[in-house]
C-alpha atoms as one frame of an Amber mdcrd trajectory, in Angstrom:
protein
 151.194  75.657  69.734 148.222  75.560  67.356 149.096  74.576  63.823 148.448
  77.376  61.328 145.303  76.965  59.298 143.557  74.509  61.598 140.192  75.680
  62.863 137.218  73.888  64.318 135.206  74.745  61.195 137.896  73.455  58.844
 138.220  70.227  60.829 134.451  69.763  60.883 134.177  70.222  57.128 137.130
  67.889  56.538 135.507  65.370  58.879 132.274  65.600  56.853 134.215  65.006
  53.633 136.006  62.091  55.260 132.653  60.637  56.354 131.460  60.724  52.730
 134.607  58.934  51.609 135.047  56.243  54.266 131.783  56.212  56.212 130.748
  58.168  59.266 131.578  55.290  61.632 135.200  55.392  60.479 135.723  59.085
  61.292 138.106  59.605  64.208 140.381  62.371  65.401 143.329  60.110  64.530
 142.137  59.641  60.956 141.562  63.369  60.584 145.050  64.116  61.924 146.473
  61.831  59.229 144.546  63.865  56.630 146.207  67.054  57.797 149.567  65.361
  58.381 149.660  66.542  61.969 149.861  64.869  65.355 146.560  64.019  67.012
 147.417  66.393  69.865 147.349  69.285  67.369 143.614  68.774  66.910 142.674
  68.716  70.583 142.652  72.501  70.840 139.815  72.423  68.286 137.874  69.241
  69.149 137.737  67.403  72.484 137.636  63.850  71.140 136.081  61.712  68.392
 132.597  62.041  69.921 132.893  65.838  69.857 134.092  65.674  66.253 131.173
  63.449  65.278 128.725  65.740  67.048 130.103  68.713  65.101 129.828  66.785
  61.829 126.249  65.828  62.709 125.341  69.454  63.394 127.024  70.519  60.159
 125.115  67.873  58.180 121.766  68.762  59.782 122.314  72.431  58.927 123.421
  71.668  55.382 120.442  69.377  54.792 117.992  71.874  56.317 119.306  74.610
  54.024 118.905  72.356  51.007 115.374  71.328  51.956 114.363  74.937  52.693
 115.577  76.035  49.261 113.667  73.171  47.614 110.463  74.044  49.484 110.433
  77.742  48.633 107.125  78.663  47.021 105.718  75.130  47.053 102.666  73.645
  48.722 100.775  70.358  48.879 102.155  67.476  46.876 104.775  69.699  45.233
 106.153  70.570  48.678 106.046  66.955  49.807 107.940  65.812  46.704 110.464
  68.674  46.932 111.197  67.845  50.556 111.525  64.132  49.845 113.682  64.620
  46.750 116.039  67.041  48.528 116.388  64.547  51.370 117.036  61.638  49.009
 119.462  63.595  46.823 121.453  64.718  49.858 121.752  61.129  51.076 122.951
  59.970  47.660 125.482  62.794  47.277 126.723  62.739  50.869 126.234  59.267
  52.360 128.550  59.873  55.309 126.990  63.200  56.146 123.563  61.641  55.817
 124.583  59.036  58.404 125.987  61.834  60.554 122.615  63.579  60.516 121.246
  60.496  62.318 123.894  60.659  65.060 122.285  60.646  68.495 122.668  64.058
  70.100 122.110  64.888  73.731 118.746  66.636  74.290 120.207  70.118  74.742
 122.348  69.901  71.604 119.462  68.417  69.619 117.123  71.213  70.720 119.608
  73.807  69.460 120.324  71.996  66.186 118.866  72.305  62.692 116.923  69.148
  63.480 114.289  71.521  64.848 114.110  73.208  61.421 113.538  69.802  59.800
 110.552  69.162  62.047 109.218  72.675  61.438 109.497  72.260  57.668 107.748
  68.893  57.820 104.944  70.428  59.862 104.717  73.313  57.378 104.166  70.799
  54.566 101.525  69.033  56.620  99.557  72.250  57.206  98.586  71.953  53.549
  96.939  68.636  54.371  94.816  70.048  57.202  95.919  67.526  59.830  95.349
  68.212  63.502  97.138  66.773  66.505  97.962  64.021  67.219  97.661  63.057
  63.545 100.185  65.718  62.537 102.813  64.267  64.884 102.071  60.777  63.578
 102.483  62.072  60.019 105.828  63.756  60.818 107.096  60.439  62.167 105.666
  58.479  59.253 107.257  60.723  56.623 110.627  60.619  58.354 110.424  56.845
  58.649 109.374  56.306  55.045 111.992  58.656  53.604 114.786  57.280  55.781
 113.753  53.669  55.212 113.502  54.056  51.460 116.793  55.928  51.158 118.611
  53.468  53.421 117.357  50.427  51.522 118.102  52.029  48.171 121.639  53.007
  49.202 122.269  49.481  50.474 121.311  48.050  47.069 118.004  46.672  48.289
 116.129  47.688  45.148 118.694  46.593  42.587 117.326  43.074  42.208 114.240
  43.919  40.177 113.468  45.330  36.767 111.197  48.016  38.234 113.300  51.188
  38.476 113.787  52.602  41.950 112.683  56.039  40.745 109.353  54.590  39.675
 108.806  53.139  43.149 109.890  56.433  44.748 107.314  58.352  42.694 104.658
  55.755  43.544 105.513  56.109  47.244 105.217  59.899  47.126 101.884  59.669
  45.264 100.645  57.205  47.876 101.723  59.425  50.764 100.029  62.429  49.169
  96.794  60.477  48.692  96.897  59.193  52.261  97.496  62.654  53.726  94.837
  64.343  51.535  92.154  61.805  52.386  92.972  61.244  56.064  90.010  61.450
  58.394  90.033  61.073  62.143  87.669  58.364  63.326
């Protein structure tokens, strides 16, 4: 018998909250069952196993992040759009570290193609249209921006920038200015 009040959506959201509290790697069906004070078997009518739960959390996080980025981008272009995208990404990672990690969870190709990850790529490409890049430079730029944002956020969250007197925000702004300059002045040789 299914326990009253348990739904796949409720478990996914609770799993996302748990990921923010204890880390995405620590999220399991067993840990979630403890949260709801139910037996693990009670959850199996809603999620297949821990991998299924993590996939659902990843999809939830990708959707949540895409919505946040889309709202930040509304009405912006050029450097303003680049900074809005980057800041929304960074803020989400700081506010929801477990969900941010979940958004990096490896999805099978079919699930990935149907996820909000596609929206992320589309929004990045929309920003890059303002920089007049053509292929393959646009694809290179999508990968570069994702790598820079993820690398910076990951290092910052791990305390990698706390050993200097230069504020992290100052370096973040410098990085965004540098990316904007690079993208505006890019020429294909």
